[in-house]
N, C-alpha and C positions, 0 to 999 in steps of 0.2 A: 353551286347547286341551288335550284329555285326553291323558294319556300312555299309557293302556291301551285297547286296542280293546274294544268291547262285543260284537263278533262277529268270528270269524276262521274262514276256510275250513279244512276238514279236507283231508287228502291226497285223500280220495275225492271231495270237492267239486271240488277243482282238476282232477282227472283227468277228471271227467264233464262239466265246463263246456264249453259250445259254443265259447267263446273259446279254451280250451286245445286243442280239436280243430283250430280254425283255425290256431293257432300251430304245431301239429305238422304240419299240411298244408303250411304255408309252408316249414318246414324240409325236409320229405321231398321236396317238389317243387323244392327248390333256389332258392327265391325269396328266402329270408332265413335267417340263422343266428341262432336264438333259443334262449334257455335256459329259457323258460317264465315269466319275470318279466313282469308286466303293464306296468310303466313302460318296460321295454326295448321291448316290442312297441309301446307308444304312441309312443315316440320314433321308432322306425322308420316308423310309419304317418304321422307328420307331417313327417319329414325327407325321405321318399321318396313323396310323394303320387302320382306317376305310376307307381309300382310298387304302392302299397297299394290304390288304387281299382280297377285292373285285376284285382288278386288277389281283391277282393270280388266283382267281376263274374264271374270264372271259378269261384270257390268256390260261388257260389249259382246258377251256370249261367244267367246272364242271357242272353237271346237277342235278337238284333237282326235285323230284316228286311234290313239292309244293314250292311256292316262300317264301323267308325269309322276315321277318318283319323288323328286324334290324341286322346290322352287329355285333355290340357289345352292350350288355346291362349290366348296372352296371358300376361303376367307380373305385371301390377299390378291389384289389385282396384279397382273391380268389373269391369274390362274383361277378363274371362276367359270362356272357354267350355269346356264339358266334352264329351268324346266326340262331336266333330263328325262328322256322317255317319251316326251310329247312329240306328236307328228301333226303339223299344221299346213294350211294352204292359204297364202295371201290372196290368191285369185278367188278361191271359194268364198272367202269372207266378203270380198268386194262385191260379188254378184248376188250374194244370197238375199232374197227378199226384195229385189229391185223391181219396180214397175217397168215392164219392157217398153211401154209407150212414152215414158218420161225421158226428156233430153239428159244425157249424161255428159256429153262433150261437145264443145263448140270449137271448130277448127277455123282459124282466121289466118289469112295470108294477104300480102299486098296485091293490089289489082295490077293486071298487065297494062292498064291504061295509065299513063303518067299522071300523077297528082290526084287520081281518083281515090275514093274511099276503099278500104280493104273489103275483101269478099269473104264470106263465111259459109260453112256448111254445118249442119247439126246431126249428131249421131245419138239415137236413143239408146237406152240400156239394152234393148233387144238387138239393135244393130251392132252395138259394140261387142256384145257377147257372141253374136254370130261370127263377126269378123275375127275375133280372138280364136274362136273354135276352128275356123277355116285355116288360119295360119298355123295354129298348133298342130292340126292334122298334117299339113304339108311338112312342117319341121319333123314331126314324128316319122313320116315316110322317108325322110332323109336320114333317119337313124338317130336323131337328136333325143337324148334322154337326160336323166338326172346327172348333174355334174358337168355336162358339156357346156362350153361357152358359146354364146351367140353374141356377135358384135354388131353394134349399130353405128352407122355413119350417116347421121340423120339431122334434119331440121326439127324444130319443135312443132311437129304435125301429129295429127290423129294416128297415122300409121306408126309413128315412133312409140306411142302409148300401146297400140295393139301389139307391136312386136315385143315389147317388154312383157306384157301380160301373157302372150302366147308362150314366150320363153319360160316364164315362171309357172305356167300351167303344167309344163312337162318336168318341172324340177331342175331345169337347166339354169345356167347363170348368165345374166344379162350384163353387158358393159357397153356404153355408148359414148360418142362425142359428136359435137356439131360439125357441120360441113365447112365451117370457116377454118378448121384445121387443115393444113396441107396433108396430102397422103403420107408423107414422111413423119409428120408430127402425130398423126393418128396412129400410124404403125408403131411409133415409139411407145405408145400406150397399149393399144389393142394387141399388138404383136407379142407382148409378154404372155398373153393368155392362151395362145394357140387355139383360136376360135375355129369352130367347125362350119359355121354359117355366118355370112356377112349380109346385113340388111341395110339398104341405102336408098336414097332418093336420087332422081335424075338431076336435081338441082333445087334452087330456091330463089326467091326474090327478096332483096334487101335494099332499102334506101333508093327505091326507084330503078334498080338495076337487076338484070336477070343473070344468075350465076349457073351456067351449065356445068354440072359436076360429073357427067358421064365418064370423061377421061380420068378424072381423079378417082372415081370408084374403081375403074379397071386397074389403075396404078396401085391403089391400096390393096385390092384383091391379090395382085401379084406379089405384094410384100407379106402376105399371110399364107405361107405355103401349106398349112394344114386344112385349108378350106375345102369343104365338100361342095359348097354351092354359094352363089350370091343371088339374093332376091332384091330386085329393084322396083320401087313403087314410083308412079308418076306424080311429081309435084309441079313440073312445068309442062308436062304432056309431050315431051320430046320422044322421038323414035328410040326404042331400046337397042343398044348395041348387040349385035349378034355374036355370041360367044358361048363356048361350051360351059356347062355348069352354071349358066345364068338363067334365073327364073324371073318371070313377071309376078306381080302381086296376085295372090290367089283370088279367084272369083268362083262362086258356087256353081258346080256342075260343068265347069269349063277348064281348059288347061291354063288360063290366065296368061296367055301370051308367052309360052315357053320358047326359049331360044333353041336352035338345033343342038342336039346332043344332050339336052336336059331330060330327066325322067318326068313323065307326065304326072299331074296332080292326081293321086289315087285316093281311095277311101281311107278313113282313119282306121288304124289297126285296132283301137279299142282295148279293153281289158288292161292287163298290166305287162304286156309284152315289152321287153327291153328295159324295164324299170330297174334302177340300181338298188343296192342293198339298203334296206330300211325304208324304202319308198313304195307307195302303192296308190291306186286311184282313190280319191277322197271318199271315205265311207264305202268303198267298193261298189258305188252306185253305177248303174248303166248309163251310157251317154244319152243325153237328151237329143231333141231334134237337131240342135245346133252342133252336136258332137263335142261339146266342151266337157272334158273330164279332168278337173284339176287333180294333180298328184299331191298327196300329202307327204311331206318330207320331215326329217328330224328338225327340231327347233333350231339347232345351230347350223343347219344346212345353208350354204350361201344362196342369197337371192340375187345379188348384184356385186359388181366390183367397180368402185369409183376410184378415180386417180387424183393424187395430189397435184398441185399446180406445176411441179417441175422447176420451181424457182431455186431449189437447193440441190439439184442434181436430177438424175433420172426419175421420172414420175413414179410414185409408189402406188401399187394396186392395193386399195383398202377394201377388205372383204367384210361384208355385213351379212348377218344371219337372217333367214326368213322370219323366224319367230320374233327376234329382237326388233326388226323393222315393223312387223305387224303390230306388236304391242306398243312400241314407242309412237308410231304414227296414229294409231287409234287414239291414244292419249293426247298427242299433240294437236291433231286436227279438231277433235271434239272438245276436249277440256282446256286446251290452250288457245286455239284460234276460234273456237266457238262456232264451228261449222256444223251444218245439218242439211237435211234434204231440201230445205227452202233456199239454200244459199247458192250463189254463183261465185266461184273462186278463180281469180285470175292473177297470177304472179308472173311478171315479165322475166323470162329466163331462157336458158339454152340447155339442150341435153348434155352439155359438157359440165354443167354445174349441179351440185346436189339439190338446189332449189327446184330443178325439174322433177327429181324423184319425190320431193316434198309436194309439189303441185299434183302429180299423179295420185298421190295418196289422199288427196281431197276426195277422191272417189270412195275411199273407205268409209267416209262420213256420210256418203250419199249425196254429197254436193255435186253440182254441175261445174265442170272445170273448163277454162278457156285456154287453148293453145294458140300462140301467135309467134310466127317465125320472122316477122318483119322488123323494121327499125322503130325504136320508140320515139324518134324525132322526125319521121317522114310521113306525110309531106310537111309536117310542122311538129313542134313540141306538144301540140294538142293531141297527138295520135292516141296515146293510151287513155286519156280522159274521154275521148270520143268513143272508144271501144267500151269503156266501162259504162258509159251512158247507154249505148246501143244495146248491150247485153244485160243490163240491169245487174251489174256486178255488185256484190255485197262486201267482198274483201278483195281489195286491189293491192298487189305487192309490187314494189318498185325498189329504188336504191337512192342513197344520198346524192349521187351524181345526177341522176335523172331529175330529182326534185330541185337541185341547184340549177340545172339547165332550164327548167320550167320557170323558176323565179327570175333568172337573168333574161329570159325571153319575154317576160311580161305576160305569161299565160294566166288566164282567169278561168279555172275549171268550173267553179260553181256558177259563175255568171253565164258562161257560154254553153253549159251542158246540164242536162237533168241528171244529177247525181243523188237523187232522193233515195235510191236503193242502197247507196254506199254507207256501210256502218263502220268499216275499219280500213286503215291504210297501213300496210306492212312495209317495212324497210329492212334490207339486209345487204351484206357485202362489205360494209364498213360502219363505223360509228356514225349515227345521225346527229348532227349538231343541233343545239338548242334553237337556233333561229329557224330551222326547218319546221320545227313543231309549230312555231307561231305562223309561219307561212301557210301551213296546212290549215290551221284554224281560220286564218283570214281569207284564204283563197279557195279552199276546198269545202270547209264546213266546220263549225264549232262542235257539232255532235259527232264528227268523224273521229274515231279513236285512233291515235297513232300507236302502232305496235312495232317498235324497233326491236330487233332480235340479235342475239349473239350466239352462234353455235358453229357448225362447220361440217365439211365433208367427213371429218373423222367419225362423228356420231350420227351423221345424216339427220340432224335435228338441231334443236336449240337448247342452250344451257339456261338462258334467261331471256325474258321478253315481256310482252304485255299480258294482261288478263282482263276480261270484261267486268270483273268485280273489284279491280284495283285502280286507283287514280293514276293519271299520267302526268309526270313532271318533265318539263323541257330538258332535253339532253340526257335523260335517264331511261333505263329499261326498268319497267315497273316492279318486276320481281323475278326470283329464280323460278324455273319451270318445275312442275311437280315431278317427284322422283329423282331430281338432280341435286345431289349433296354438294352444292356450290359453295366455295369459300374463297377468300383472298388471304394468301400467306406471304409472310416476309421470307427473306433468304434463309432463316433458321427454321422455317416450317411452323411459324406461329401465326395464328389468325390475327388479322388486323381489320379495324373498322374505322371508316372515315378517313382512311389513308390508302395510298396506292399499294397494291400487292399483286402477286401472281394469281391468275385464275386457276384454281384447282378444283377437282371433283374427288371427294374423299371416299366415295362408295361407288360400287359398279352400277352401270346402266345397261339394260338389255341390248341397246343399239351400239354400244362400243364395238369396235371391230373384233371379229373372231380371229383375224390374222392379217398380215400383209401377204400378198401373193409372192410366191417364190422366196419365202423367208422361213425355211423348215425348222430352224431352231428358235425362231421368234426373237432373235437378238435385235433386229432392226425395229421391230414393234416395241419392244421393251425400252430401247434407248429413246425412241421418239417421244414417248409419253411418261415413262416411269423412271427415267435416268436421273432426274433431279431430286425427286422425293419418292423413294422406293415404296411401292404399293399405293401411291396416290397419283392420279392423272394430273399432269401439268400441261395446260393447253397452249401456253405461249403468248397469252394476252395479259396486259396490265389492266386491272379493274379496281374500282373503289366500291365497296359495299357501304351504303349510307345507313344512318341510324334508323331510317324507316324501312330498310330492307330492299330498297331499289339498288340498281347496279349502274355504274358509270364505266364505260369502256374507253380506255386511253390509247389503245393501239397495241401492236405487237411488242412483247417484252424483249425480243431479240433485236428490235429496232429502237430501243429506248434512247432518249436524249439525256445524257448524264453530264450536267454542267456543275463542276465544283461539288460533286456528291449529291446534287439535287436532281432527281429523276423526273422526267415528264414524257408522256406518250406523244407520238407524232400527231395524233388526231387532235390533241389540244391546240397545236399550232394551226392545223388546217381549219379548225372551227372558227378561228379568228381571221385568218388571212383570206379564206375563200368566201367570206361575207363581203369583202370589199368589191365594189363595182368594177374595178379595173382588172381584177384577177379571175381568170377562168378556172385555174387549178394550180396546186402547189405540191412540192415534194421537199421534205427536209430530212437530212441525215446527220448523224454525228460521227465524225471520222477521227479515230485515234492516230496521232502522228507517231513516227518512229521514236522521237525523243520524249514521248510521254505527254505531249500537249494535245489539245482537243480543238478540232476545227468543225464548225457547224454551219454549212452553207444552206441557204433556202433557194430552191429553184422555182420559178413561177412562169406560168403560161398566161400571157396577157390577153384580155378581150380585145376585139378589133377596135382601132381608134385610139389605143393607149400605148405609151412607151414608158420604159423603166428609167425615168429621170431622177434627179436628186429629190424632187418633191414627192414622188411616189415611194421612193426608197424610204424617206423619212416617215411617210404615212404608215407604211408597213411596220417599221420598227416601233413606232408609237402604239400601233394597234396591238402588237404582240406584248409590249411592255405592260400595257393596261389590261389586256384581256386574257393573257396567259401567264407570263412570268418575266420579270426584268432579267432574270438569269438566263433566259432562253431566247433572247434577242439574237438573231443569226449574225455570224461574223461577216458573211457576204450574202447579197441577194442578187441572183443571176437569172436573167430571162432565158427561157428555153423554148424551142418550137413545139414540144410535146412532152408529156409525161408518159413513161412506159408502164403498162399494167399487165397482170396476168389475163388470161382469156376470160376470167370471171370478174374482172374489173378491179382487182386489188393492186395498189401501187407497189412497184418493185423496189422497195426501199433497200433491202439487203443486197440484191445484186448491184444496185447503183453504188452503195457504200463500198462493196468489194472492188468495183471498177475504180473508184476514186482513190482507193488504197493501192492501186497498181496491180491488183490481183485479177484472177479469173472469176467472172460472175457465176460460174458453175451453173449455167442455165442453157437449156436447149431451146433453139430458136422458136419451135412451135409453141412454147409456153407463153410467148409475148404477143400482145395484141398489135404492137407497132414496133417491129425490130429496128426501124430507122431511129426511133426515139432513143432506144438503148445505145445504138451506135453513136449517137450524138455525144453521149456521156463518155464513151471510150475515146472519141476524138478530143473532147474537152480535156480529159485527163492527160492525154499525150501532149497537148499544147500547153496545159497549165498544171504541172505537177502540184501536189499538195504544198501549200505555202509553208 
């Protein structure tokens, strides 16, 4: 752990930060006595949950159609409830007070001309609100109401955002995935929900290629027997397939290109017709000219269902509440990411990943968001930096893999682009190695703050990350997030500092799931998070909390490398090996042998022009011995054609380990970005049983 920070806030940075304004407001309103120190504020936020979350509520002027009776009911997780009696609307809060002429969303896609720069379109707040209202009216005409599920099979386009917001407007529940999923893989997830409407694109462009998905949309629709209708929007401009119950994207005053047999787009029903129990139009206000009437729903009413990766069995539907997401994302966007109305927020993501939901919530802070559905490395590794410069992005989100690719390709973002607007660079998906912090400083900008985060689909937010008022140390997450009672525990449930422990959250968060879908007794939910430490959330990551309060992430605790009782996270190995010029990527697992011995192979993908000879093998071993641990030098180093990942970029360590043990990876094919890479390991295990 580095002794000197690579970035530190100036007094001006601290004074202007949203979190500093919040702290001053807390003091001035008599809610807390604070000196301006972030960790002091964090401790108060976790020790006094029933004061902190109402403060967030009041500071952001969250409105409820009815008063809440209690802030927090229940004392032992997961049997707790937040803000009982409250009725809220995510959509109402998002649009309230916005200037209709200001740009809200920039939709970017690859050009149809090979090698040309991406093309973009801008939606103002007024345009976005109008389109959300139009689609909500069509869904209402189809009988969609609170509790119904609307499924998305969509690229990261403006229409995906509009579809989610229209769904939430009605109190219905959104669930989506990207069109890189096959119809069968999408149905494995969305089919669990019995959706009533499917919203999809005709296709997308990626890496210079056009992907016509019309056939896949029809195939997916056939796998969802409860559908009342499919709505298809043009991304490629292809002719729409003629099919019953297939609609075009709604356009004002016209039928929107309905297929034969589809009901025409009628007027919005208005009022509260068809609303479910406990729901009503927000504030009972009449519809405006755009027809948008957001429904207020109980605080715990589901807003969306996200799915686990499917690497340990059938993907689990994780249900998040409307109120929990609203409060958590108001806090995260403004007090964590420091976003406001002057910001442009662009995180490279897919609708299959919770970061997409996070990106959309940038609108809650009034920020302009950028949606991009193309490749991050086409026509070159410069692509995202060029977009950041063109659109004056202030917070750019990416991943360790992308930054590593840029470094290996020799990209020079600061030299080749005007990144003067860029204040912060986010990183998610896996732990960001220390050398990446230095690369950003040297090649992106010394005053660009690296904000590496750790969280997940489970809470659709972060447990720890950066703060505009806390220094940044290479390889470390600056601090726990406000309201997150983060700790590191040993196997006996005792807190540890300066040593590796299990990431736990000892007190509830509003954005923790309200349930797993189709888990009526809650047994799967309890086992997933509370089976190890009853009443305490165990996330499954190894972390170290440093003496200064920062957090180091070592990787998944269920993929721990345990040599002679000394434990190490796999990311500690990757940080060393993937810095080598010869190595594109690596994967390491620890395999228990039947006779009780331990085999630890390291698999590496080589960069072009290199081979795994004795010299490189020795170089890798020396690097691990010096940079990680002498006890964790691998038994074998094996070259592979590719490393398998989840669809969101996480290495499939556990399934590979199961394969090498001769077992079933318990993995559905749609969860893998490159099934051939996983099959290579199965063939390797057949040829070469565990030594």
